[in-house]
C-alpha positions as CSV (number, residue, x, y, z in Angstrom):
1,M,-18.0,-10.8,-21.7
2,G,-17.9,-14.7,-21.4
3,V,-14.7,-16.5,-19.9
4,D,-13.7,-20.0,-21.3
5,E,-11.0,-22.3,-22.3
6,Y,-9.4,-22.6,-25.5
7,D,-9.9,-25.8,-27.0
8,N,-8.7,-25.3,-30.7
9,G,-12.5,-24.9,-31.7
10,L,-12.8,-21.0,-31.1
11,D,-10.4,-19.5,-33.5
12,A,-13.5,-19.5,-36.0
13,T,-15.9,-17.9,-33.8
14,E,-17.1,-14.7,-34.6
15,G,-15.8,-11.6,-32.3
16,V,-13.4,-13.8,-30.3
17,E,-9.9,-11.9,-29.8
18,F,-6.5,-13.8,-29.0
19,Y,-4.3,-12.5,-26.8
20,S,-0.5,-14.1,-26.3
21,G,0.0,-13.9,-22.3
22,I,-1.4,-14.4,-19.2
23,L,-4.7,-13.0,-18.3
24,C,-5.7,-12.0,-14.8
25,A,-8.1,-9.8,-12.6
26,G,-7.2,-6.1,-12.4
27,F,-4.7,-5.4,-9.6
28,V,-5.6,-3.5,-6.3
29,N,-2.8,-1.4,-5.4
30,A,-3.2,-1.7,-1.5
31,H,-1.2,0.9,-0.3
32,S,0.0,4.3,-2.3
33,H,0.2,8.1,-2.2
34,I,-1.3,9.5,-5.5
35,E,-1.3,13.1,-3.9
36,L,2.9,12.9,-3.5
37,A,3.4,12.2,-7.5
38,Y,4.6,15.1,-8.3
39,L,8.0,13.9,-5.7
40,R,9.2,11.7,-8.5
41,G,12.6,11.6,-8.3
42,A,13.1,14.9,-5.8
43,I,14.1,13.4,-2.9
44,E,17.7,11.4,-3.3
45,E,17.6,7.2,-2.9
46,G,19.5,5.4,-0.2
47,G,19.5,8.0,2.7
48,G,17.9,6.3,5.3
49,Y,14.1,6.5,6.6
50,A,14.9,9.5,9.1
51,A,16.3,11.4,6.3
52,F,13.8,10.5,3.7
53,A,10.6,12.0,6.1
54,S,12.9,14.6,6.7
55,S,13.4,15.6,3.1
56,I,9.8,15.4,2.3
57,G,9.1,17.9,4.3
58,K,11.9,20.3,3.1
59,V,10.7,20.2,-0.8
60,R,6.9,19.7,-0.4
61,G,6.7,23.6,-1.0
62,E,9.1,23.9,-3.9
63,F,6.3,22.8,-6.7
64,S,3.2,24.6,-7.6
65,E,-0.1,23.4,-7.4
66,E,-0.5,22.9,-11.3
67,E,2.5,20.3,-11.2
68,Q,1.2,18.4,-8.5
69,L,-2.3,17.9,-9.9
70,S,-0.6,17.3,-13.3
71,A,1.4,14.6,-11.8
72,I,-1.8,13.1,-9.8
73,V,-3.4,12.9,-13.1
74,E,-0.4,11.3,-14.8
75,A,-0.2,8.6,-11.9
76,D,-3.7,8.0,-12.4
77,R,-3.7,7.4,-16.0
78,A,-0.8,5.3,-15.9
79,M,-2.2,2.9,-13.2
80,W,-5.6,2.2,-14.9
81,A,-3.1,1.9,-18.2
82,E,-1.5,-1.3,-16.5
83,G,-4.2,-2.9,-14.9
84,V,-5.0,-1.5,-11.7
85,D,-8.8,-1.4,-10.6
86,A,-8.8,-0.4,-7.2
87,V,-6.3,1.8,-4.6
88,G,-6.0,2.2,-0.8
89,D,-4.6,5.7,-1.3
90,I,-3.3,7.9,1.2
91,V,-4.5,11.3,1.6
92,N,-2.9,14.5,4.1
93,G,-5.2,16.9,2.2
94,A,-7.7,17.3,-0.4
95,T,-5.8,18.0,-3.8
96,S,-6.1,14.4,-5.4
97,F,-9.9,14.2,-4.7
98,A,-11.0,16.1,-8.1
99,V,-8.7,13.6,-10.3
100,K,-10.3,10.7,-8.3
101,E,-14.2,11.7,-9.0
102,S,-13.7,11.1,-12.7
103,S,-10.8,8.5,-12.4
104,K,-12.2,4.8,-14.0
105,I,-9.9,3.4,-10.4
106,Y,-12.0,2.7,-7.4
107,Y,-9.9,4.5,-4.6
108,H,-10.3,3.7,-0.7
109,N,-8.7,7.0,0.9
110,F,-6.9,6.8,4.0
111,A,-7.4,10.3,5.6
112,E,-3.9,10.1,7.4
113,V,-3.5,11.3,10.9
114,F,0.1,12.3,12.5
115,G,1.5,14.9,14.1
116,L,3.9,14.9,17.5
117,R,3.7,18.8,18.5
118,E,0.3,19.4,17.0
119,C,-2.1,16.8,15.6
120,N,-5.2,18.3,13.8
121,L,-7.8,15.8,14.1
122,E,-10.4,18.3,12.4
123,R,-8.8,19.3,9.7
124,Q,-8.5,15.6,8.5
125,R,-12.1,14.7,9.4
126,E,-13.1,17.3,7.0
127,L,-11.7,14.9,4.0
128,L,-14.6,12.6,5.6
129,R,-17.1,14.4,3.2
130,Y,-15.2,12.8,0.4
131,S,-16.6,9.2,-1.2
132,N,-15.0,6.1,0.5
133,T,-12.5,8.1,2.9
134,S,-11.9,7.0,6.7
135,L,-9.2,8.1,9.0
136,T,-6.3,6.4,9.7
137,P,-2.8,6.8,11.9
138,H,-0.2,7.0,10.3
139,S,2.2,5.0,12.1
140,T,3.3,4.0,15.6
141,Y,6.0,6.4,15.9
142,S,4.0,9.4,14.3
143,V,1.2,10.2,16.2
144,Q,0.9,11.0,20.3
145,D,-1.3,8.6,22.6
146,A,-4.5,10.2,22.8
147,P,-5.2,11.0,18.9
148,F,-3.6,7.5,18.0
149,K,-5.8,5.7,20.6
150,E,-9.2,7.6,19.5
151,V,-8.8,7.1,15.7
152,C,-8.4,3.3,16.5
153,G,-11.1,3.1,18.4
154,S,-13.9,4.7,16.5
155,A,-15.6,3.7,13.1
156,I,-14.3,0.0,13.7
157,D,-16.3,-0.9,10.4
158,K,-13.8,0.6,8.2
159,P,-10.2,-1.0,7.8
160,L,-6.9,1.1,9.4
161,S,-4.1,1.4,7.2
162,I,-0.7,2.0,9.5
163,H,2.8,2.2,8.4
164,F,4.4,-0.7,10.4
165,L,8.1,-1.1,10.9
166,E,9.6,0.0,7.8
167,S,12.6,0.2,9.4
168,E,15.0,-1.2,12.4
169,S,14.7,2.5,14.0
170,E,11.1,2.4,14.6
171,S,11.6,-0.5,17.3
172,K,14.8,1.2,18.5
173,L,12.6,4.5,19.3
174,Y,11.0,2.6,21.7
175,N,14.4,1.9,23.2
176,G,15.8,5.3,23.1
177,E,18.4,4.5,20.3
178,G,18.5,4.7,16.3
179,S,18.2,7.2,13.8
180,L,14.5,8.3,14.8
181,H,15.3,8.6,18.1
182,E,18.4,11.0,16.9
183,W,16.2,13.1,14.7
184,Y,13.4,13.5,17.0
185,K,15.9,14.7,19.6
186,A,17.3,17.1,17.6
187,V,14.2,19.0,16.9
188,G,12.6,18.6,20.0
189,F,10.1,16.0,19.3
190,E,8.6,14.3,22.6
191,C,7.0,10.9,22.4
192,D,4.2,9.6,25.0
193,F,3.9,6.6,23.8
194,L,7.1,4.9,24.4
195,H,5.9,3.2,27.7
196,Y,4.4,0.4,25.4
197,G,7.8,-0.9,24.5
198,S,7.5,-1.7,21.3
199,P,5.3,-0.9,17.9
200,T,3.5,-4.1,17.8
201,Q,2.4,-3.9,21.7
202,R,1.4,-0.2,20.7
203,I,-1.2,-1.7,18.5
204,V,-2.1,-4.4,20.3
205,E,-3.2,-2.4,22.9
206,S,-4.9,0.3,21.0
207,V,-6.9,-1.1,18.4
208,P,-9.5,-3.3,19.2
209,G,-9.4,-7.1,18.1
210,Q,-12.1,-7.2,15.9
211,R,-10.8,-4.1,13.6
212,S,-9.2,-4.9,10.3
213,V,-6.2,-3.6,9.7
214,M,-3.6,-3.0,7.1
215,L,-0.2,-3.7,8.4
216,V,2.2,-1.6,5.5
217,H,6.1,-2.3,5.0
218,N,7.0,-4.5,7.3
219,C,10.9,-4.9,6.8
220,A,11.9,-5.6,10.4
221,L,9.1,-7.7,11.1
222,A,10.4,-11.1,13.5
223,Q,8.3,-14.1,14.2
224,C,7.1,-12.4,17.6
225,D,5.6,-9.4,15.9
226,I,3.7,-11.9,13.9
227,D,2.3,-13.9,16.7
228,T,1.5,-11.3,19.1
229,M,-0.6,-9.6,16.3
230,V,-2.3,-12.9,15.3
231,S,-2.9,-13.6,19.1
232,H,-5.1,-10.4,19.3
233,F,-6.8,-9.7,16.3
234,T,-9.9,-11.9,15.3
235,A,-10.6,-9.3,12.2
236,P,-8.4,-10.4,9.3
237,L,-5.0,-8.7,9.0
238,Y,-3.4,-7.7,5.6
239,W,0.4,-7.4,5.6
240,V,1.1,-5.0,2.7
241,L,4.6,-5.4,1.0
242,C,6.1,-2.4,-0.9
243,P,9.6,-3.8,-1.8
244,R,10.7,-1.2,-4.7
245,S,10.3,1.6,-1.8
246,N,11.9,-0.1,0.8
247,R,14.8,-0.2,-1.4
248,Y,14.7,3.5,-2.7
249,I,14.4,4.8,0.7
250,S,16.9,2.4,2.9
251,G,18.2,-0.5,0.5
252,I,16.2,-2.5,2.6
253,E,15.1,-5.8,0.7
254,P,11.9,-7.7,1.6
255,Q,13.0,-10.4,4.0
256,S,9.6,-10.4,5.8
257,V,7.8,-12.3,2.9
258,A,9.2,-15.5,3.9
259,L,7.6,-15.5,7.5
260,L,4.6,-14.0,6.3
261,R,4.4,-17.0,3.9
262,A,5.6,-19.7,6.3
263,S,2.4,-18.3,8.8
264,K,0.0,-18.8,5.8
265,L,-0.8,-15.0,6.5
266,N,-2.8,-12.6,4.0
267,I,0.3,-10.7,1.7
268,C,-1.3,-7.7,-0.3
269,I,1.1,-5.4,-2.8
270,G,1.7,-1.5,-2.7
271,T,3.5,0.6,-5.0
272,D,4.0,3.6,-2.3
273,S,4.7,6.9,-3.6
274,L,6.5,8.2,-6.7
275,S,8.5,9.7,-3.9
276,S,10.4,6.5,-2.9
277,N,9.7,4.7,-6.1
278,W,10.1,5.2,-10.2
279,S,6.9,4.1,-11.1
280,L,3.4,2.6,-9.6
281,S,3.4,-0.5,-11.7
282,M,2.3,-3.5,-9.8
283,V,4.2,-5.7,-12.1
284,E,7.3,-4.3,-11.1
285,E,6.6,-5.0,-7.2
286,L,6.1,-8.7,-8.2
287,K,9.2,-9.3,-9.8
288,Q,10.7,-8.3,-6.8
289,F,9.9,-11.8,-5.0
290,S,11.8,-14.1,-6.7
291,G,11.2,-18.0,-5.8
292,V,7.5,-17.0,-5.4
293,P,4.9,-18.9,-7.6
294,L,3.4,-16.6,-10.0
295,A,-0.1,-17.9,-9.2
296,E,0.4,-16.7,-5.7
297,K,2.1,-13.6,-6.4
298,L,-1.3,-12.7,-8.6
299,Q,-3.4,-13.6,-5.4
300,W,-1.4,-10.8,-3.3
301,A,-2.0,-8.3,-6.2
302,T,-5.7,-8.9,-6.8
303,I,-8.1,-10.5,-4.3
304,N,-5.8,-9.7,-1.2
305,G,-5.8,-6.3,-1.8
306,A,-9.6,-6.2,-2.7
307,K,-10.4,-8.3,0.7
308,A,-8.2,-5.7,2.9
309,L,-10.4,-2.8,1.5
310,G,-13.8,-4.6,1.9
311,I,-14.6,-4.5,-1.8
312,D,-13.9,-8.2,-3.0
313,D,-17.5,-8.9,-3.7
314,R,-16.7,-6.1,-7.0
315,F,-13.0,-6.6,-7.4
316,G,-9.8,-9.2,-7.2
317,T,-11.4,-11.7,-9.5
318,I,-12.8,-12.8,-12.9
319,E,-16.3,-13.7,-12.0
320,V,-20.1,-13.1,-12.8
321,G,-21.4,-10.1,-11.1
322,K,-18.1,-8.5,-10.7
323,H,-17.0,-5.6,-11.8
324,S,-13.4,-6.5,-12.1
325,G,-11.2,-5.4,-15.1
326,I,-8.9,-8.2,-17.4
327,V,-5.5,-7.5,-17.6
328,N,-3.2,-9.2,-19.7
329,L,0.8,-10.1,-18.8
330,I,3.0,-10.1,-21.7
331,G,6.7,-11.1,-21.3
332,V,6.1,-13.9,-18.9
333,N,8.1,-17.0,-19.3
334,L,5.2,-19.2,-20.2
335,D,7.3,-22.7,-19.7
336,D,7.9,-21.9,-16.4
337,F,5.1,-19.5,-15.7
338,T,8.0,-16.7,-14.1
339,L,7.8,-13.3,-14.6
340,T,11.0,-11.8,-16.7
341,E,12.7,-8.5,-17.2
342,A,10.4,-7.8,-20.0
343,S,7.7,-8.8,-18.4
344,R,4.7,-6.5,-18.0
345,A,1.1,-5.7,-18.2
346,V,-1.4,-3.9,-20.4
347,R,-5.2,-3.7,-19.9
348,I,-7.9,-5.8,-22.1
349,L,-11.0,-4.8,-20.4
């Protein structure tokens, strides 16, 4: 398929199809948990992060393997139909791999390491037998010091995907305050990493500067966090925003986008999981950023995500030699090129 500009001379050309809308490259969902698709609607909205994390552990055992697999199949189908070419997907087990092996979507799987009482690195290393899979720590508050450093310091040619400052409780934990601190105290969790003083300082003291990192959520991000990160890392940093998930869990709005844009940083878009979202629609995520030009938002949702996953030689832009799909954005206000409530994505190729 060739790409050309319409000049009123193509309408008689055999084989030419016309679409009303805006064509763009296939999307790259930089952060999702497709294996949690079966939890859609199972966790109440607005309880805050500590309540949400606690609830996931309680409801996971209430669904059969068949229900889980069926939900994964449907989530994969829906993402492809809505124009997603590639996904940075978090995995805790092998549940989703059978679907991924036959999927049209490219998945980079981040085998997530976590645990404050027990952290079984060997169990997660078993997942490395699947293609496009690498280890990553879950966050700066859910992994003890030794395994966190071990994962961050190995296989440095692979990106990390770390949940980062999703709520203020993460920073408060390091000061012995907040909802995470209270939860951990109630269940008897002890943390051996609080001496770093902050989530940001823990990352810069544990992750080699030449390693590419995807920092996911960034809701409680401050300029000092950005400055510290940028001064440490020589490899690219990617800041992944999942606004609808943050609103679902804590009612938090994506305020950090202004800081990230002002510093001209690499912003990507993720949907997080259906345990904290009602759909995995990239367009619905983009609608949350009013006042940002559509062309800029589409970069976040395409080429930036591809660069973060190290697949920009294949995906992210419509170019000769790439394998990017083509998506038609319909329901767009073509007078000022803004998304409307009716905007949605339809895969063309």
